[in-house]
PABASE-724460 format. One record per atom (N, C-alpha, C): atom name; x, y, z; residue in one letter. Coordinates in pm, whole numbers, plus 32768, in hexadecimal, padded with zeros to 4 digits. Example, Ala and Ser with C-alpha at 12.3 -4.5 7.8 and 13.67 -1.06 7.14 Angstrom:
[N; [8527; 7DC7; 830C]; A] [CA; [84CE; 7E3E; 830C]; A] [C; [8528; 7EB6; 830C]; A] [N; [8505; 7F1F; 82C4]; S] [CA; [8557; 7F96; 82CA]; S] [C; [850A; 8003; 8313]; S] 
This chain:
[N; [C5C9; B05D; 40A7]; X] [CA; [C641; B018; 407B]; X] [C; [C61D; AF8E; 4042]; X] [N; [C5CC; AF45; 408A]; X] [CA; [C5A7; AEC0; 405B]; X] [C; [C555; AEC8; 3FDA]; X] [N; [C503; AF30; 3FCC]; X] [CA; [C4B4; AF3F; 3F52]; X] [C; [C50F; AF55; 3ED8]; X] [N; [C57D; AF9A; 3EEB]; X] [CA; [C5D8; AFB8; 3E7D]; X] [C; [C637; AF43; 3E5F]; X] [N; [C66F; AF07; 3EC7]; X] [CA; [C6D7; AEA3; 3EB4]; X] [C; [C6AA; AE14; 3ED1]; X] [N; [C63C; AE03; 3F1A]; X] [CA; [C60D; AD7D; 3F3B]; X] [C; [C676; AD2F; 3F85]; X] [N; [C68F; ACB4; 3F59]; X] [CA; [C6F1; AC61; 3F9E]; X] [C; [C780; AC7B; 3F6D]; X] [N; [C793; ACE0; 3F17]; X] [CA; [C819; AD04; 3EE9]; X] [C; [C864; AD57; 3F51]; X] [N; [C81E; AD86; 3FB8]; X] [CA; [C85D; ADD5; 4022]; X] [C; [C842; AD92; 40A8]; X] [N; [C8AA; AD8B; 40F8]; X] [CA; [C89C; AD56; 417F]; X] [C; [C8AC; ADCB; 41E0]; X] [N; [C846; ADE2; 4230]; X] [CA; [C845; AE52; 428D]; X] [C; [C853; AE1C; 431A]; X] [N; [C8AF; AE58; 4367]; X] [CA; [C8C2; AE2D; 43F1]; X] [C; [C8D5; AEA8; 444A]; X] [N; [C8BB; AE95; 44C9]; X] [CA; [C8CD; AEFE; 452E]; X] [C; [C938; AED0; 4590]; X] [N; [C993; AF2A; 45B1]; X] [CA; [C9FA; AF0A; 4613]; X] [C; [CA1D; AF88; 4660]; X] [N; [CA0B; AF84; 46E1]; X] [CA; [CA29; AFF7; 4738]; X] [C; [C9E2; B076; 470B]; X] [N; [C968; B069; 46DC]; X] [CA; [C919; B0DB; 46B3]; X] [C; [C935; B10D; 4626]; X] [N; [C990; B0CF; 45E0]; X] [CA; [C9B0; B0F7; 4556]; X] [C; [C979; B092; 44F4]; X] [N; [C94D; B0C3; 4482]; X] [CA; [C919; B06C; 4418]; X] [C; [C986; B051; 43B3]; X] [N; [C994; AFD1; 4390]; X] [CA; [C9F6; AFA6; 432B]; X] [C; [C9AB; AF63; 42B9]; X] [N; [C9D1; AF85; 423F]; X] [CA; [C993; AF4A; 41C9]; X] [C; [CA01; AF09; 4175]; X] [N; [C9F0; AE87; 415B]; X] [CA; [CA4E; AE3C; 4109]; X] [C; [CA0F; AE1B; 4083]; X] [N; [CA5B; AE33; 4018]; X] [CA; [CA2E; AE12; 3F90]; X] [C; [CAA1; ADD2; 3F43]; X] [N; [CA83; AD9B; 3ED0]; X] [CA; [CAE9; AD64; 3E79]; X] [C; [CB2E; ADD7; 3E2E]; X] [N; [CBA4; ADBF; 3DF6]; X] [CA; [CBE6; AE29; 3DA8]; X] [C; [CB91; AE5C; 3D33]; X] [N; [CB40; AE06; 3CFA]; X] [CA; [CAEB; AE30; 3C8A]; X] [C; [CA82; AE97; 3CB5]; X] [N; [CA5C; AE97; 3D34]; X] [CA; [C9F7; AEF4; 3D68]; X] [C; [CA33; AF6C; 3DB2]; X] [N; [CAB7; AF76; 3DB6]; X] [CA; [CAFB; AFDD; 3E05]; X] [C; [CAD2; B06B; 3DDC]; X] [N; [CADC; B08C; 3D5D]; X] [CA; [CABD; B114; 3D31]; X] [C; [CA28; B131; 3D3E]; X] [N; [C9D5; B0CE; 3D22]; X] [CA; [C945; B0E1; 3D33]; X] [C; [C923; B0FF; 3DC5]; X] [N; [C964; B0B9; 3E22]; X] [CA; [C94C; B0D2; 3EB1]; X] [C; [C978; B15F; 3ED7]; X] [N; [C9F1; B186; 3EAF]; X] [CA; [CA22; B20C; 3ED0]; X] [C; [C9C7; B279; 3E99]; X] [N; [C99A; B269; 3E1E]; X] [CA; [C941; B2CB; 3DDF]; X] [C; [C8BA; B2CF; 3E26]; X] [N; [C886; B25A; 3E49]; X] [CA; [C804; B252; 3E8C]; X] [C; [C807; B297; 3F14]; X] [N; [C86B; B27B; 3F66]; X] [CA; [C86E; B2B8; 3FEB]; X] [C; [C886; B34F; 3FE2]; X] [N; [C8CF; B37D; 3F7C]; X] [CA; [C8E5; B40C; 3F6B]; X] [C; [C866; B451; 3F3A]; X] [N; [C82B; B41F; 3ECD]; X] [CA; [C7BC; B464; 3E8D]; X] [C; [C735; B44C; 3ED0]; X] [N; [C719; B3D1; 3EF8]; X] [CA; [C694; B3B0; 3F2C]; X] [C; [C68B; B3B6; 3FC4]; X] [N; [C6FB; B39F; 400A]; X] [CA; [C6F6; B39D; 409C]; X] [C; [C738; B416; 40DD]; X] [N; [C77B; B46B; 408F]; X] [CA; [C7B4; B4E7; 40C3]; X] [C; [C83D; B4DC; 4103]; X] [N; [C886; B471; 40EA]; X] [CA; [C90C; B463; 4121]; X] [C; [C970; B4A6; 40C2]; X] [N; [C971; B52A; 40C7]; X] [CA; [C9BE; B579; 4067]; X] [C; [CA4E; B591; 4094]; X] [N; [CA6B; B57B; 4112]; X] [CA; [CAF2; B595; 4145]; X] [C; [CB44; B514; 4141]; X] [N; [CBAC; B514; 40F0]; X] [CA; [CC09; B4A2; 40E9]; X] [C; [CC75; B4B8; 4152]; X] [N; [CC80; B45D; 41B0]; X] [CA; [CCDF; B46C; 421E]; X] [C; [CD65; B42A; 41FD]; X] [N; [CD65; B3A9; 41E2]; X] [CA; [CDE2; B363; 41C2]; X] [C; [CDC7; B2DF; 417C]; X] [N; [CE32; B2AA; 4140]; X] [CA; [CE30; B227; 40FF]; X] [C; [CEB7; B1E7; 4118]; X] [N; [CEB7; B166; 4132]; X] [CA; [CF34; B11E; 4147]; X] [C; [CF22; B08B; 4125]; X] [N; [CF8E; B041; 4133]; X] [CA; [CF8A; AFB1; 411E]; X] [C; [CFA4; AF69; 41A0]; X] [N; [CF7B; AEEB; 41A3]; X] [CA; [CF96; AE92; 4213]; X] [C; [CFC1; AE0D; 41D8]; X] [N; [D036; ADDF; 41FE]; X] [CA; [D065; AD5E; 41CD]; X] [C; [D017; ACF1; 4216]; X] [N; [CFD8; AC9A; 41CB]; X] [CA; [CF84; AC2F; 4203]; X] [C; [CFB4; ABA9; 41CC]; X] [N; [D029; AB78; 41FF]; X] [CA; [D061; AAFD; 41CA]; X] [C; [D001; AA88; 41DC]; X] [N; [D009; AA22; 418C]; X] [CA; [D073; AA0E; 412A]; X] [C; [D04D; AA3C; 409E]; X] [N; [CFD1; AA65; 4087]; X] [CA; [CFA8; AA75; 3FFB]; X] [C; [CF6D; AAFB; 3FD2]; X] [N; [CF6A; AB60; 4029]; X] [CA; [CF25; ABDA; 4002]; X] [C; [CF59; AC55; 404B]; X] [N; [CF2E; ACC8; 4017]; X] [CA; [CF3E; AD49; 405A]; X] [C; [CEB2; AD83; 4069]; X] [N; [CE99; ADC5; 40D6]; X] [CA; [CE1F; AE13; 40E5]; X] [C; [CE41; AEA3; 40C0]; X] [N; [CDEA; AEE2; 4075]; X] [CA; [CDF4; AF72; 405F]; X] [C; [CD81; AFAD; 40AD]; X] [N; [CDA2; B00C; 4104]; X] [CA; [CD42; B042; 4164]; X] [C; [CD3A; B0D9; 4151]; X] [N; [CCC1; B10C; 4148]; X] [CA; [CCAB; B19D; 413C]; X] [C; [CC4C; B1C9; 41AB]; X] [N; [CC65; B241; 41DE]; X] [CA; [CC12; B27A; 4247]; X] [C; [CBD4; B2FA; 4211]; X] [N; [CB4F; B301; 4213]; X] [CA; [CB07; B377; 41E3]; X] [C; [CAAC; B3AA; 4251]; X] [N; [CA85; B42A; 4245]; X] [CA; [CA3B; B46C; 42B0]; X] [C; [C9CA; B4C0; 4276]; X] [N; [C956; B4BB; 42B9]; X] [CA; [C8E3; B50E; 4296]; X] [C; [C8E1; B583; 42F7]; X] [N; [C905; B5FA; 42C7]; X] [CA; [C910; B670; 431E]; X] [C; [C88A; B699; 4359]; X] [N; [C81F; B68B; 430D]; X] [CA; [C79B; B6B4; 433D]; X] [C; [C76A; B659; 43AC]; X] [N; [C775; B5D8; 4397]; X] [CA; [C744; B576; 43F9]; X] [C; [C7A9; B559; 4467]; X] [N; [C827; B580; 4452]; X] [CA; [C88E; B560; 44B3]; X] [C; [C8A8; B4CA; 44BA]; X] [N; [C89C; B487; 444A]; X] [CA; [C8AB; B3F6; 4445]; X] [C; [C922; B3D1; 43EE]; X] [N; [C95B; B35D; 440B]; X] [CA; [C9CC; B32E; 43BD]; X] [C; [C9B7; B29F; 438F]; X] [N; [C9F9; B27D; 4321]; X] [CA; [C9F3; B1F5; 42EA]; X] [C; [CA80; B1C5; 42CE]; X] [N; [CA95; B145; 42E4]; X] [CA; [CB10; B103; 42BE]; X] [C; [CAED; B0A8; 4249]; X] [N; [CB2C; B0C0; 41D8]; X] [CA; [CB10; B075; 415E]; X] [C; [CB88; B01D; 413E]; X] [N; [CB6F; AF9D; 4120]; X] [CA; [CBDD; AF40; 4108]; X] [C; [CBC4; AEEA; 408D]; X] [N; [CC33; AEC4; 404F]; X] [CA; [CC30; AE60; 3FE5]; X] [C; [CCAE; AE0E; 3FF0]; X] [N; [CCAA; AD99; 3FB8]; X] [CA; [CD18; AD39; 3FC2]; X] [C; [CD50; AD1F; 3F37]; X] [N; [CDD1; AD3A; 3F22]; X] [CA; [CE10; AD20; 3EA1]; X] [C; [CE72; ACAB; 3EB1]; X] [N; [CE79; AC54; 3E4D]; X] [CA; [CED1; ABE0; 3E59]; X] [C; [CF64; AC07; 3E55]; X] [N; [CFB4; ABC4; 3EA5]; X] [CA; [D044; ABDF; 3EAC]; X] [C; [D089; ABC7; 3E25]; X] [N; [D05E; AB61; 3DDC]; X] [CA; [D0A3; AB40; 3D5F]; X] [C; [D083; ABA2; 3CEE]; X] [N; [D018; ABEE; 3CF8]; X] [CA; [CFF4; AC52; 3C94]; X] [C; [CFAD; ACC7; 3CD9]; X] [N; [CFF9; AD19; 3D23]; X] [CA; [CFBB; AD81; 3D76]; X] [C; [CF94; ADFE; 3D28]; X] [N; [CF28; ADF3; 3CDA]; X] [CA; [CEF6; AE65; 3C8C]; X] [C; [CE70; AE92; 3CC2]; X] [N; [CE5B; AF15; 3CC3]; X] [CA; [CDDD; AF51; 3CEE]; X] [C; [CDC9; AFD2; 3C9F]; X] [N; [CD4E; AFEF; 3C74]; X] [CA; [CD38; B070; 3C2F]; X] [C; [CD55; B0E5; 3C8D]; X] [N; [CD8B; B14F; 3C55]; X] [CA; [CDAA; B1C3; 3CA7]; X] [C; [CD2C; B209; 3CD8]; X] [N; [CD34; B241; 3D50]; X] [CA; [CCC5; B28C; 3D8A]; X] [C; [CCD2; B322; 3D72]; X] [N; [CD3B; B34C; 3D2A]; X] [CA; [CD55; B3DA; 3D16]; X] [C; [CCE3; B41F; 3CCC]; X] [N; [CC9E; B3DA; 3C74]; X] [CA; [CC2D; B415; 3C2D]; X] [C; [CBB4; B42E; 3C86]; X] [N; [CBAE; B3E9; 3CF7]; X] [CA; [CB3F; B3FA; 3D56]; X] [C; [CB68; B45B; 3DC5]; X] [N; [CBDC; B444; 3E00]; X] [CA; [CC13; B49A; 3E69]; X] [C; [CC9F; B4C4; 3E3E]; X] [N; [CCB1; B543; 3E1C]; X] [CA; [CD35; B573; 3DF1]; X] [C; [CD9E; B55E; 3E5D]; X] [N; [CD74; B562; 3EDA]; X] [CA; [CDD2; B550; 3F49]; X] [C; [CE0F; B4C6; 3F52]; X] [N; [CDDD; B468; 3F04]; X] [CA; [CE14; B3E0; 3F06]; X] [C; [CE9A; B3D8; 3EBD]; X] [N; [CEC0; B43F; 3E74]; X] [CA; [CF36; B43C; 3E1F]; X] [C; [CFB4; B411; 3E6C]; X] [N; [CFDD; B45C; 3ECE]; X] [CA; [D059; B43E; 3F16]; X] [C; [D04A; B3BF; 3F6A]; X] [N; [CFD4; B3A6; 3F9D]; X] [CA; [CFBD; B32C; 3FEC]; X] [C; [CFD2; B2B0; 3F97]; X] [N; [CFA2; B2B4; 3F1C]; X] [CA; [CFB6; B243; 3EC1]; X] [C; [D049; B235; 3E9A]; X] [N; [D08C; B2A4; 3E86]; X] [CA; [D11B; B29D; 3E66]; X] [C; [D169; B25E; 3ED9]; X] [N; [D149; B285; 3F52]; X] [CA; [D18D; B24B; 3FC7]; X] [C; [D16D; B1B6; 3FD4]; X] [N; [D0F1; B18F; 3FBF]; X] [CA; [D0C9; B102; 3FC8]; X] [C; [D10D; B0B1; 3F5A]; X] [N; [D119; B0EB; 3EE5]; X] [CA; [D162; B0AA; 3E78]; X] [C; [D1F3; B093; 3E9F]; X] [N; [D230; B0FA; 3ED6]; X] [CA; [D2BD; B0F4; 3EF9]; X] [C; [D2D8; B095; 3F6E]; X] [N; [D285; B098; 3FD3]; X] [CA; [D29E; B04B; 404C]; X] [C; [D26E; AFBA; 4045]; X] [N; [D203; AFA1; 3FF7]; X] [CA; [D1C9; AF1B; 3FF0]; X] [C; [D1D0; AEDC; 3F65]; X] [N; [D1E0; AF2D; 3EFD]; X] [CA; [D1E4; AEF9; 3E76]; X] [C; [D15C; AEEA; 3E35]; X] [N; [D0F5; AF26; 3E6E]; X] [CA; [D070; AF24; 3E31]; X] [C; [D06F; AF88; 3DBE]; X] [N; [D049; AF5A; 3D48]; X] [CA; [D04A; AFAD; 3CD0]; X] [C; [CFBE; AFE6; 3CBB]; X] [N; [CFB3; B069; 3CB6]; X] [CA; [CF34; B0AC; 3CA1]; X] [C; [CF28; B0CF; 3C0E]; X] [N; [CEDA; B080; 3BC6]; X] [CA; [CECB; B090; 3B36]; X] [C; [CE91; B119; 3B14]; X] [N; [CEC9; B157; 3AAD]; X] [CA; [CEA1; B1DA; 3A7A]; X] [C; [CEBD; B24D; 3ADA]; X] [N; [CF14; B238; 3B3B]; X] [CA; [CF3E; B2A6; 3B93]; X] [C; [CF89; B30C; 3B3F]; X] [N; [CF73; B38F; 3B54]; X] [CA; [CFB2; B3F3; 3AFE]; X] [C; [D04A; B3FF; 3B0C]; X] [N; [D083; B3D2; 3B7C]; X] [CA; [D114; B3E3; 3B90]; X] [C; [D144; B381; 3BFA]; X] [N; [D13E; B302; 3BDC]; X] [CA; [D15F; B29A; 3C3C]; X] [C; [D1F6; B283; 3C3E]; X] [N; [D23C; B2DA; 3C86]; X] [CA; [D2CD; B2D0; 3C97]; X] [C; [D2EC; B2D3; 3D2C]; X] [N; [D362; B2A3; 3D53]; X] [CA; [D386; B2A4; 3DE1]; X] [C; [D37C; B32F; 3E1F]; X] [N; [D357; B331; 3E9D]; X] [CA; [D33E; B3AF; 3EE2]; X] [C; [D3A2; B3C9; 3F52]; X] [N; [D3C7; B362; 3F9F]; X] [CA; [D414; B377; 4019]; X] [C; [D4A0; B33B; 4019]; X] [N; [D4B2; B2CB; 3FD9]; X] [CA; [D532; B283; 3FE0]; X] [C; [D598; B2BD; 3F80]; X] [N; [D619; B2A9; 3F9E]; X] [CA; [D680; B2DF; 3F45]; X] [C; [D680; B299; 3EBD]; X] [N; [D6B4; B2DD; 3E59]; X] [CA; [D6BE; B2A4; 3DD2]; X] [C; [D70C; B222; 3DD7]; X] [N; [D6DD; B1C0; 3D8E]; X] [CA; [D722; B141; 3D86]; X] [C; [D700; B0DF; 3DF6]; X] [N; [D6AB; B106; 3E53]; X] [CA; [D685; B0AB; 3EC0]; X] [C; [D63B; B034; 3E86]; X] [N; [D660; AFBD; 3EB2]; X] [CA; [D621; AF44; 3E7F]; X] [C; [D5CA; AF04; 3EEA]; X] [N; [D555; AEDB; 3EC4]; X] [CA; [D4FC; AE97; 3F20]; X] [C; [D48D; AEF1; 3F54]; X] [N; [D43A; AEB7; 3FA9]; X] [CA; [D3C7; AEFC; 3FE4]; X] [C; [D3D0; AEEA; 407A]; X] [N; [D401; AF4E; 40C3]; X] [CA; [D428; AF3C; 414F]; X] [C; [D3B7; AF1F; 41B3]; X] [N; [D339; AF34; 4191]; X] [CA; [D2D0; AF15; 41F1]; X] [C; [D292; AE8B; 41DC]; X] [N; [D2C7; AE41; 417D]; X] [CA; [D29C; ADB6; 416D]; X] [C; [D2DB; AD64; 41DE]; X] [N; [D291; AD05; 420E]; X] [CA; [D2C4; ACB3; 427B]; X] [C; [D337; AC59; 4250]; X] [N; [D345; AC3F; 41CF]; X] [CA; [D3B3; ABEB; 41A1]; X] [C; [D42F; AC3C; 417A]; X] [N; [D42C; ACC0; 4190]; X] [CA; [D49E; AD14; 4170]; X] [C; [D50C; ACFC; 41D7]; X] [N; [D585; ACE2; 41A8]; X] [CA; [D5F5; ACC7; 4200]; X] [C; [D631; AD4B; 422F]; X] [N; [D62D; AD63; 42B2]; X] [CA; [D667; ADDC; 42EA]; X] [C; [D6FE; ADCE; 42F0]; X] [N; [D746; AE36; 42CC]; X] [CA; [D7D8; AE32; 42CD]; X] [C; [D80E; AE13; 4357]; X] [N; [D7CC; AE44; 43BF]; X] [CA; [D7FC; AE2D; 4447]; X] [C; [D7F8; AD99; 446C]; X] [N; [D7A3; AD4C; 442C]; X] [CA; [D79B; ACBE; 444B]; X] [C; [D80C; AC6D; 440B]; X] [N; [D846; ACA1; 43A3]; X] [CA; [D8B0; AC58; 435E]; X] [C; [D939; AC98; 4371]; X] [N; [D93F; AD09; 43B7]; X] [CA; [D9BE; AD4D; 43CC]; X] [C; [DA1A; ACF9; 4424]; X] [N; [DA99; ACF9; 4401]; X] [CA; [DAFB; ACB0; 4451]; X] [C; [DB25; AD08; 44C6]; X] [N; [DB43; ACCA; 4539]; X] [CA; [DB72; AD1B; 45AA]; X] [C; [DBFB; AD57; 458B]; X] [N; [DC19; ADC6; 45C6]; X] [CA; [DC9A; AE05; 45B2]; X] [C; [DD07; ADAF; 45F2]; X] [N; [DD74; ADA0; 45AF]; X] [CA; [DDE1; AD51; 45EB]; X] [C; [DE12; AD93; 466C]; X] [N; [DE21; AD44; 46D2]; X] [CA; [DE52; AD78; 4751]; X] [C; [DDEA; ADBE; 47A5]; X] [N; [DD6C; ADBE; 477B]; X] [CA; [DD04; AE01; 47C9]; X] [C; [DCF2; ADB9; 484E]; X] [N; [DCE2; AE07; 48B6]; X] [CA; [DCD2; ADCF; 493C]; X] [C; [DC59; AE0E; 497E]; X] [N; [DC25; ADC7; 49E0]; X] [CA; [DBB7; ADFB; 4A2E]; X] [C; [DBEA; AE68; 4A8B]; X] [N; [DB94; AEC1; 4ABC]; X] [CA; [DBC0; AF28; 4B1C]; X] [C; [DC01; AEE6; 4B96]; X] [N; [DC72; AF1C; 4BC1]; X] [CA; [DCB8; AEE8; 4C36]; X] [C; [DD1C; AE7C; 4C15]; X] [N; [DD25; AE51; 4B97]; X] [CA; [DD82; ADE8; 4B71]; X] [C; [DDFF; AE1D; 4B2B]; X] [N; [DE11; AE9E; 4B2A]; X] [CA; [DE7F; AED8; 4ADD]; X] [C; [DF07; AEC6; 4B1F]; X] [N; [DF09; AEA9; 4BA1]; X] [CA; [DF88; AE9B; 4BE7]; X] [C; [DFC0; AF20; 4C14]; X] [N; [DF78; AF8C; 4BFF]; X] [CA; [DFA8; B011; 4C27]; X] [C; [DF72; B039; 4CB0]; X] [N; [DF2F; AFDF; 4CF3]; X] [CA; [DEFD; AFFC; 4D78]; X] [C; [DE7B; B049; 4D7A]; X] [N; [DE3C; B05B; 4D0A]; X] [CA; [DDBC; B0A3; 4D07]; X] [C; [DD53; B04E; 4D4F]; X] [N; [DCFB; B08D; 4D9A]; X] [CA; [DC95; B040; 4DE3]; X] [C; [DC30; B002; 4D83]; X] [N; [DBFB; AF91; 4DAA]; X] [CA; [DB90; AF51; 4D5E]; X] [C; [DB15; AFA8; 4D64]; X] [N; [DAC3; AFA4; 4CFE]; X] [CA; [DA47; AFF3; 4CFD]; X] [C; [D9EA; AFCB; 4D6F]; X] [N; [D9EE; AF4D; 4D94]; X] [CA; [D994; AF1E; 4DFE]; X] [C; [D9B5; AF5C; 4E84]; X] [N; [DA30; AF8C; 4E97]; X] [CA; [DA58; AFC5; 4F17]; X] [C; [DA55; B05D; 4F18]; X] [N; [DA3A; B099; 4EA7]; X] [CA; [DA36; B12A; 4E9D]; X] [C; [D9A8; B159; 4EB9]; X] [N; [D99A; B1B4; 4F1A]; X] [CA; [D918; B1E9; 4F3E]; X] [C; [D8F1; B25A; 4EDF]; X] [N; [D871; B269; 4EC4]; X] [CA; [D843; B2DA; 4E74]; X] [C; [D85F; B35D; 4EBB]; X] [N; [D86A; B3CC; 4E72]; X] [CA; [D883; B44F; 4EB0]; X] [C; [D816; B471; 4F15]; X] [N; [D840; B4A5; 4F87]; X] [CA; [D7E2; B4D1; 4FED]; X] [C; [D7B9; B466; 5050]; X] [N; [D7E4; B3EA; 503D]; X] [CA; [D7C2; B37F; 509A]; X] [C; [D82E; B376; 5104]; X] [N; [D808; B37D; 5185]; X] [CA; [D86E; B377; 51F1]; X] [C; [D8BB; B2F4; 51EE]; X] [N; [D93A; B2F9; 5218]; X] [CA; [D990; B283; 5214]; X] [C; [D95F; B213; 526D]; X] [N; [D918; B235; 52DA]; X] [CA; [D8EA; B1CE; 5336]; X] [C; [D85E; B198; 5313]; X] [N; [D82D; B1BD; 52A0]; X] [CA; [D7A7; B191; 5275]; X] [C; [D7AF; B106; 523A]; X] [N; [D74A; B0B5; 5254]; X] [CA; [D744; B030; 5218]; X] [C; [D76B; AFC2; 5278]; X] [N; [D774; AF47; 5247]; X] [CA; [D792; AED5; 529F]; X] [C; [D825; AEDD; 52CE]; X] [N; [D840; AEA7; 5344]; X] [CA; [D8CB; AEA8; 5376]; X] [C; [D922; AE4E; 531F]; X] [N; [D9A3; AE72; 5314]; X] [CA; [DA01; AE20; 52C7]; X] [C; [DA11; AD9A; 5309]; X] [N; [DA1F; AD33; 52B7]; X] [CA; [DA2D; ACAC; 52ED]; X] [C; [DABE; AC8B; 5305]; X] 
């Protein structure tokens, strides 16, 4: 690896797994090298990781069936211009993974054969796996008149006093 990439690749070990980090310019060369020269022919998965404030990591996991070894390959794309060459020409299985990463994080895979949304409904705006994505539940207004359990005035017991099914009535601390 060092003979091919020199200081353009950073190799690290963590929990028995090898991770290789390269720049986006070396991404396709790395994928091709590990497939053709090192025997990592099985493409397992690819995804994004939001790395605020300025980048996304694109992470791919490949496997060498003969050696029983795996590699984690990573590159960092800038948040303001998240472009990366597509890996579909190296691993056909990257197709849907790149589409999902595009949809969820907004990373654009240049020259992808069909980079369209995969999972979200038509017209969905935004990239829901970005850390700056506003979740609807965080901005939803409470329902008018909503009350906590036991506050309805109908005499229903509070949840704190209701025992789970199968627990004897005399179980637990004595009433105060």
